[in-house]
C-alpha positions in Angstrom: 241.2 186.3 -122.9 241.0 186.3 -119.3 238.3 183.8 -117.8 237.1 184.7 -114.4 234.7 183.1 -112.1 232.8 185.4 -109.6 230.5 184.4 -106.5 227.3 186.2 -106.5 224.3 186.2 -104.4 222.9 183.3 -106.7 226.0 181.6 -106.8 229.1 181.1 -109.1 229.4 182.6 -112.4 232.1 182.2 -114.9 232.9 184.1 -117.7 235.3 186.5 -119.6 236.7 189.2 -117.4 237.2 192.7 -118.9 238.2 195.6 -116.9 236.6 194.7 -113.6 233.4 193.0 -115.3 232.8 189.2 -115.8 230.8 188.8 -119.1 228.7 185.5 -118.9 225.8 184.4 -121.3 223.4 185.5 -118.6 224.7 189.1 -118.1 227.6 191.1 -116.7 228.8 191.1 -113.3 231.0 193.6 -111.8 233.8 192.5 -109.3 233.3 193.6 -106.0 229.6 195.0 -106.6 228.1 192.0 -107.6 230.4 189.6 -105.9 233.9 188.7 -105.2 236.4 186.4 -107.5 237.0 182.6 -106.9 239.6 180.7 -107.8 239.3 180.6 -111.4 239.1 176.7 -111.8 237.8 173.8 -109.7 240.6 171.4 -109.9 240.3 167.7 -108.4 244.1 168.0 -107.6 246.8 170.7 -107.9 250.5 169.2 -109.2 253.3 171.3 -108.1 256.8 171.1 -109.1 259.6 171.9 -107.0 263.4 172.5 -107.6 262.5 173.8 -110.8 264.7 176.8 -110.9 268.5 176.4 -110.6 268.5 179.7 -108.3 266.4 178.0 -105.8 268.7 174.9 -105.6 271.5 176.8 -105.0 269.8 178.9 -102.3 268.4 175.7 -100.6 271.2 173.4 -101.1 269.3 171.1 -103.2 270.5 168.6 -106.2 269.7 169.3 -109.6 266.8 166.7 -110.2 267.1 164.5 -113.0 263.5 164.5 -113.7 260.4 166.9 -112.6 260.0 166.5 -108.8 256.8 167.0 -107.7 254.0 167.2 -104.8 250.1 167.5 -104.7 248.0 170.1 -102.8 244.2 169.2 -102.2 241.3 171.5 -103.5 240.7 172.3 -99.9 244.3 174.2 -100.1 242.5 176.8 -102.5 242.0 180.7 -101.9 241.0 183.2 -104.4 242.7 186.3 -105.4 242.6 189.1 -102.3 241.4 186.2 -100.2 243.2 186.2 -96.7 245.6 183.7 -95.8 245.1 182.6 -92.2 248.8 182.1 -90.7 248.9 178.5 -89.7 248.7 178.3 -85.8 251.2 175.2 -86.2 253.9 177.1 -88.0 256.2 179.5 -86.7 257.9 180.0 -90.3 255.6 180.7 -93.2 257.2 181.3 -96.6 255.4 182.1 -100.2 256.4 181.0 -103.7 255.4 182.7 -106.7 254.6 180.2 -109.5 253.0 180.0 -113.1 250.4 177.5 -113.3 248.6 175.5 -116.3 245.1 175.0 -116.0 243.7 171.9 -117.8 241.3 172.1 -120.2 240.0 168.4 -121.3 240.6 165.1 -119.6 243.9 163.6 -121.3 246.5 161.1 -120.2 250.0 160.2 -121.5 250.7 163.5 -123.5 253.2 164.3 -125.9 255.0 167.8 -125.3 253.8 168.8 -128.5 250.2 168.2 -127.7 250.4 170.0 -124.2 249.1 173.5 -125.8 245.7 171.7 -127.0 245.2 170.1 -123.6 245.9 173.5 -121.5 243.0 176.3 -121.4 245.3 178.9 -120.0 247.6 180.1 -117.4 247.2 181.5 -114.1 249.3 182.0 -111.2 250.0 180.2 -107.8 250.9 180.9 -104.4 252.8 177.8 -102.9 252.6 178.7 -99.4 255.1 176.4 -97.1 254.9 176.2 -93.4 259.0 175.1 -93.5 259.1 174.2 -90.1 256.7 171.1 -90.6 258.1 167.7 -91.4 257.5 166.3 -95.2 256.3 168.0 -97.8 252.4 167.2 -97.1 252.7 168.8 -93.8 254.7 171.9 -95.2 252.5 172.6 -98.3 248.9 170.8 -98.2 247.2 172.3 -95.4 243.9 174.4 -95.7 245.0 177.9 -97.5 248.4 177.1 -98.6 247.1 177.5 -102.5 245.9 180.8 -103.4 245.3 180.9 -106.9 244.2 183.4 -109.4 243.2 186.0 -110.2 242.0 184.9 -113.5 242.9 182.2 -116.4 244.7 183.9 -119.4 244.0 181.6 -122.2 246.3 183.7 -124.8 250.0 183.6 -123.3 253.5 181.7 -124.3 254.5 180.2 -121.1 258.0 180.0 -122.0 259.6 183.3 -121.6 257.4 185.2 -118.9 259.1 188.1 -116.5 257.8 187.5 -113.2 258.5 189.3 -109.7 257.1 188.9 -106.1 256.6 191.9 -103.7 255.9 191.9 -100.1 254.8 195.5 -99.1 257.4 197.7 -100.8 260.1 195.1 -101.2 260.8 192.9 -104.3 261.4 189.3 -103.0 261.3 187.7 -106.3 262.6 188.4 -110.0 262.9 186.0 -112.7 261.5 184.7 -116.0 260.2 181.4 -116.8 263.3 180.9 -119.4 265.1 180.1 -116.3 263.1 176.9 -115.4 265.2 173.7 -115.4 261.8 171.6 -117.2 259.8 173.9 -119.4 255.9 173.9 -119.0 255.1 171.7 -121.8 257.6 168.9 -120.7 256.5 168.8 -116.8 252.7 168.5 -118.3 253.5 165.8 -120.4 255.8 164.3 -117.8 253.0 164.5 -115.3 250.4 163.2 -117.7 252.3 159.9 -118.1 251.7 159.2 -114.3 247.8 161.1 -113.9 244.9 161.2 -115.7 244.3 165.0 -115.8 240.6 166.5 -115.6 239.3 170.0 -116.8 240.3 172.5 -114.2 243.3 170.5 -112.9 246.3 173.0 -112.2 250.0 172.1 -112.6 252.5 174.6 -111.2 255.8 175.0 -112.4 258.1 175.9 -109.4 259.2 179.2 -108.2 262.7 181.0 -108.5 264.8 181.6 -105.1 262.6 183.0 -102.2 264.4 185.3 -99.7 262.4 185.2 -96.5 259.2 184.4 -94.6 256.1 186.3 -93.9 254.1 187.5 -90.9 250.6 188.5 -90.2 250.0 191.9 -92.1 252.1 191.2 -95.0 250.7 191.5 -98.6 251.9 189.2 -101.5 251.9 190.4 -104.8 252.9 188.0 -107.6 252.9 189.3 -110.9 253.4 187.3 -114.2 253.7 189.6 -117.1 250.6 188.9 -119.3 248.8 186.8 -117.0 248.1 189.0 -114.0 248.8 189.7 -110.6 248.0 187.4 -107.3 247.7 189.6 -104.2 246.6 187.7 -100.7 247.4 189.3 -97.4 248.5 186.9 -94.3 246.3 187.3 -91.2 246.3 186.1 -87.8 244.3 182.5 -87.5 
């Protein structure tokens, strides 16, 4: 099942997404006609794992981490599917990263990996937008508009063997499978839950495969995870 959130004239609604229509307890809402998609959840934080693909570490000359290497983005970083990404005026080197992300379904802490599927509501897609020329991860990755998320939450998917690709215009920039992760989704969520109390709607993103290149205003980024969906956003002048 796909769960989506829509911003209508009367406020946000949430329900099952089927063929462009969000079905709620109060009625049916067509995407575009009745409102636009919102990020599919309302996290208190987005926990993002880096250096989780060997190809990325080779490309960036990173050492292989001995445990998941993570950073945090705030909710103010969120953008929705098809919402424009403003090119940050403080950067001249903007890049992207197509990542699978889990959405937590209940308050939880200190999970065993075997318990993770019961704590996860489903999976969505994150674009980890990164201003490479800034100092430190927070400055690079935690600014407004640095976390496009969506388009919905897919509740019925196995995260351990999903093909993905990222296209910029007509050019394929990323292609991989989640089986190539150094630390699998259940392992990552369990590891982070030892340190943080998750709340419903919180997001855990699992890293990105090798990322060749930067983006400029006018570029459209399409990130696809088979069985989950496609997240699409266009970079625009600030």
